[in-house]
C-alpha positions as CSV (number, residue, x, y, z in Angstrom):
1,M,22.4,-4.8,17.2
2,E,21.4,-4.3,13.7
3,N,19.7,-1.2,12.8
4,L,16.5,-1.8,12.7
5,G,13.3,0.7,11.4
6,N,9.1,-0.1,11.4
7,I,6.5,-0.4,8.4
8,E,3.4,0.4,9.4
9,I,-0.3,-0.7,7.9
10,R,-3.3,1.5,9.5
11,I,-6.4,0.2,8.6
12,T,-9.2,2.6,9.3
13,G,-12.9,1.6,8.4
14,S,-16.1,0.6,10.9
15,R,-17.7,-3.2,11.5
16,G,-21.2,-2.1,10.9
17,N,-21.3,0.8,13.7
18,I,-18.5,0.3,16.0
19,D,-15.4,1.5,14.6
20,L,-12.5,-1.0,13.8
21,S,-9.8,-1.3,16.5
22,P,-7.5,-4.5,17.5
23,D,-10.8,-6.2,19.0
24,N,-12.9,-7.2,16.5
25,Y,-10.2,-7.8,13.8
26,D,-10.1,-10.9,12.8
27,I,-7.0,-13.3,12.9
28,R,-7.5,-14.5,9.5
29,E,-7.5,-10.7,8.6
30,I,-3.6,-10.4,11.0
31,I,-2.4,-13.2,8.9
32,T,-3.6,-12.2,5.7
33,I,-1.5,-8.7,6.4
34,L,1.5,-10.8,7.8
35,Q,1.4,-12.3,4.2
36,T,1.0,-9.0,2.7
37,A,3.9,-7.5,4.8
38,E,6.3,-10.3,3.9
39,N,6.0,-10.5,0.3
40,L,6.5,-6.7,0.2
41,L,9.5,-6.5,1.7
42,F,11.2,-9.8,0.2
43,P,9.5,-10.5,-3.2
44,T,12.0,-12.9,-5.0
45,S,13.8,-14.8,-2.0
46,K,12.7,-15.2,2.0
47,K,14.9,-18.1,2.3
48,D,18.1,-15.4,3.9
49,R,15.7,-12.2,4.6
50,P,16.3,-10.9,8.0
51,T,13.5,-11.6,11.1
52,I,10.3,-9.6,10.7
53,S,8.6,-9.1,14.3
54,Y,5.3,-8.0,14.6
55,S,2.3,-6.0,16.8
56,I,-0.5,-4.8,16.3
57,E,-1.9,-1.4,18.0
58,A,-4.8,1.0,18.7
59,G,-5.8,3.6,16.2
60,S,-8.7,1.9,14.2
61,V,-5.7,-1.0,13.4
62,R,-2.1,0.1,13.2
63,H,0.1,-3.5,11.8
64,I,3.7,-2.4,12.8
65,I,6.3,-4.1,11.4
66,K,9.4,-4.4,12.2
67,T,12.5,-5.5,10.1
68,S,16.1,-4.4,8.8
69,L,16.0,-0.7,8.8
70,Q,18.0,-1.0,4.9
71,A,14.7,-3.6,4.0
72,V,12.6,-0.3,5.3
73,I,14.6,2.2,3.5
74,G,13.7,0.3,0.0
75,F,10.2,-0.1,0.6
76,N,9.4,3.3,1.3
77,A,10.9,4.2,-1.8
78,I,8.6,1.5,-3.3
79,I,5.6,3.0,-1.3
80,G,6.9,6.6,-2.7
81,Q,6.7,5.4,-6.3
82,V,4.1,3.4,-6.4
83,G,2.1,6.6,-5.0
84,S,3.8,8.8,-7.5
85,S,3.3,6.6,-10.5
86,N,-0.7,5.3,-9.4
87,S,1.2,1.9,-10.6
88,V,2.2,-1.0,-9.5
89,D,3.4,-2.8,-13.1
90,F,6.9,-2.0,-12.1
91,L,7.2,-4.1,-9.0
92,E,7.9,-7.6,-8.3
93,A,5.1,-10.0,-9.1
94,Q,4.6,-10.6,-5.4
95,S,4.5,-7.3,-4.4
96,A,2.6,-6.3,-6.8
97,Q,0.0,-8.8,-5.6
98,A,0.5,-7.7,-1.7
99,I,-0.7,-4.4,-3.2
100,E,-3.7,-5.9,-5.2
101,T,-4.9,-7.7,-2.2
102,L,-4.9,-4.3,0.4
103,Q,-7.4,-2.8,-2.3
104,E,-9.1,-5.4,-2.9
105,N,-9.9,-5.6,0.9
106,S,-9.9,-1.9,1.1
107,I,-13.2,-1.8,-1.4
108,K,-14.6,-5.1,-0.1
109,N,-14.6,-3.5,3.4
110,N,-14.6,-0.1,2.3
111,F,-11.6,0.3,5.0
112,E,-9.3,3.0,4.3
113,L,-5.2,2.4,4.6
114,S,-2.4,4.6,4.7
115,I,1.3,3.1,4.3
116,R,4.4,4.6,6.1
117,T,7.2,3.7,7.7
118,S,9.5,5.1,10.7
119,L,11.7,7.0,8.5
120,V,11.9,10.6,9.2
121,Q,10.0,12.3,6.0
122,S,8.0,9.0,5.3
123,N,6.6,8.4,2.4
124,E,3.2,7.6,3.1
125,L,0.6,5.4,0.4
126,K,-3.1,5.7,0.9
127,I,-5.3,2.9,-0.8
128,T,-9.4,3.5,-0.6
129,N,-12.3,2.3,-1.9
130,K,-11.7,4.8,-4.6
131,T,-8.1,3.9,-6.0
132,R,-7.1,1.1,-8.7
133,F,-4.1,-0.6,-7.5
134,K,-4.1,-3.5,-9.8
135,R,-1.4,-4.5,-12.6
136,T,-2.0,-3.9,-16.3
137,Q,-3.8,-6.9,-17.7
138,N,-2.1,-6.7,-21.0
139,I,1.9,-6.8,-19.6
140,W,1.2,-10.4,-18.2
141,V,0.4,-13.1,-20.5
142,D,0.1,-16.6,-20.5
143,A,3.4,-18.6,-21.0
144,E,4.9,-22.3,-20.6
145,F,8.0,-22.8,-18.5
146,Y,10.0,-26.1,-17.7
147,F,11.8,-26.1,-14.2
148,Y,14.1,-28.6,-12.4
149,G,14.7,-29.4,-8.8
150,T,13.8,-31.2,-5.7
151,L,10.0,-31.8,-5.1
152,T,10.2,-31.4,-0.9
153,N,6.4,-31.5,-0.6
154,A,3.2,-32.0,-2.2
155,G,-0.8,-31.9,-1.3
156,G,-3.2,-29.6,0.9
157,K,-5.7,-30.3,1.7
158,S,-8.1,-27.8,0.1
159,K,-5.0,-26.0,-2.8
160,T,-3.4,-28.9,-3.9
161,N,-0.3,-28.4,-4.7
162,I,3.5,-29.1,-4.9
163,H,7.0,-27.7,-3.6
164,L,9.8,-27.4,-6.3
165,D,13.5,-26.7,-5.4
166,T,15.2,-24.8,-7.4
167,E,18.3,-23.9,-7.5
168,N,17.7,-20.1,-9.3
169,L,14.5,-19.3,-8.8
170,G,14.8,-21.1,-5.2
171,S,11.1,-23.1,-4.1
172,L,8.2,-22.5,-6.3
173,T,4.5,-23.4,-5.6
174,I,2.9,-24.9,-8.2
175,Q,-1.4,-25.7,-8.1
176,T,-1.9,-29.3,-8.9
177,D,-4.9,-31.7,-9.1
178,R,-5.8,-34.0,-6.3
179,E,-6.7,-37.2,-8.6
180,F,-3.3,-35.7,-10.3
181,L,-1.3,-36.7,-6.5
182,G,-3.7,-39.5,-5.4
183,G,-2.7,-41.3,-8.7
184,K,1.0,-41.4,-7.8
185,E,1.5,-45.0,-6.1
186,E,5.7,-44.2,-6.0
187,N,6.6,-41.6,-3.2
188,L,7.2,-38.3,-4.8
189,L,9.0,-36.7,-2.3
190,Y,12.8,-35.5,-2.6
191,R,13.4,-36.9,-5.6
192,D,15.0,-34.8,-8.5
193,F,12.3,-33.9,-11.0
194,G,11.6,-31.7,-14.8
195,V,8.8,-29.7,-14.4
196,R,6.2,-28.0,-17.3
197,A,3.9,-25.7,-16.2
198,I,1.9,-22.5,-17.3
199,G,1.8,-19.6,-15.8
200,K,1.8,-15.4,-16.4
201,Q,5.0,-14.2,-17.1
202,N,5.6,-10.2,-17.7
203,V,6.1,-9.1,-21.6
204,Q,8.1,-6.2,-20.4
205,T,10.9,-7.9,-18.1
206,S,10.3,-11.4,-18.4
207,E,9.6,-12.0,-14.5
208,I,7.7,-14.8,-13.5
209,D,4.5,-14.3,-12.0
210,K,5.1,-17.5,-9.4
211,S,1.4,-17.6,-7.6
212,S,0.7,-18.4,-11.2
213,L,2.0,-21.2,-11.7
214,K,0.3,-24.6,-12.6
215,L,1.3,-28.4,-12.8
216,I,1.0,-29.7,-16.9
217,E,3.1,-32.7,-16.6
218,L,5.9,-34.2,-13.9
219,I,8.7,-35.7,-16.1
220,D,11.5,-37.9,-13.9
221,Y,14.8,-36.4,-14.5
222,S,17.7,-37.7,-13.2
223,P,20.8,-35.3,-14.3
224,K,24.2,-37.5,-14.8
225,Y,27.7,-36.7,-16.8
226,D,29.0,-39.6,-17.9
227,Q,32.2,-39.3,-19.8
228,N,31.9,-43.1,-21.3
229,Y,28.5,-42.2,-22.8
230,L,29.5,-39.0,-24.2
231,S,32.9,-40.5,-25.8
232,S,30.9,-42.8,-27.3
233,L,28.7,-40.3,-28.7
234,M,31.8,-38.1,-29.7
235,K,33.5,-41.7,-31.4
236,K,30.5,-42.4,-33.5
237,A,30.1,-39.2,-35.1
238,T,33.9,-38.3,-35.9
239,S,33.4,-41.1,-39.0
240,K,30.7,-38.7,-40.2
241,W,32.2,-35.5,-40.1
242,S,35.9,-37.0,-41.5
243,D,35.1,-35.4,-45.1
244,V,34.6,-31.8,-42.9
245,N,37.6,-30.1,-43.5
246,D,36.9,-26.0,-42.5
247,A,34.7,-26.3,-39.8
248,D,33.9,-22.8,-40.2
249,E,33.1,-22.7,-43.6
250,W,31.2,-25.1,-43.0
251,L,28.1,-24.0,-40.1
252,N,27.8,-20.6,-42.6
253,S,26.7,-23.4,-45.6
254,I,24.4,-24.6,-42.7
255,R,23.1,-21.1,-41.6
256,G,22.8,-19.2,-44.8
257,S,25.7,-16.7,-44.4
258,Y,26.8,-14.5,-47.0
259,E,29.0,-12.0,-47.8
260,A,27.7,-8.2,-47.9
């Protein structure tokens, strides 16, 4: 049996004059905590992650998230670093955004949060309305990206987006306009596309903030290796390069190389 560990997110506060408890904690807030916990544990790829189970307990509100011990050990190190550096800039984008979500929740509702693990001498991260866990804005800049993959989903009732399954980055959720999708008469699903998008990128690590992606253009993309076409291009080029005796020397002259 796989070794398991726990992560506890304890929230202390009140609803008016009534202390916070599982009985007056709304289901939407639970959903937010669950999404936040998953992004903290597995910020890059969730495809092959281990099982995460959950329970809510009294003591104000205690969210108990159970998963593999290895993931808990890694998480313990992360919250220790966040607490000691008082910064989330070093985190993966989804993990940083998860901490920011908890911080916003604390400020909005005047809640106090304590995050710790089941490990002996666990690190503890405290988030209150006086802490300010937020990414430094100047390390995230607007950038333009090209992605290639299979479009697996499109639509949404309140937030319209497309889902693109890529080989290197996994599934990407890219915001788009309802009018754009409504104007497409053909079926887009399960076809290969190139996607031109804008979003935020970390200037220090080159990491992409996947939650910030917005669609600019959808490009028909049908990668195909055509040996006959390639051979015809090579045949056309051969006659034009027939007078080039030394390819290295020719390239150096084009590049403008010089001898020291």
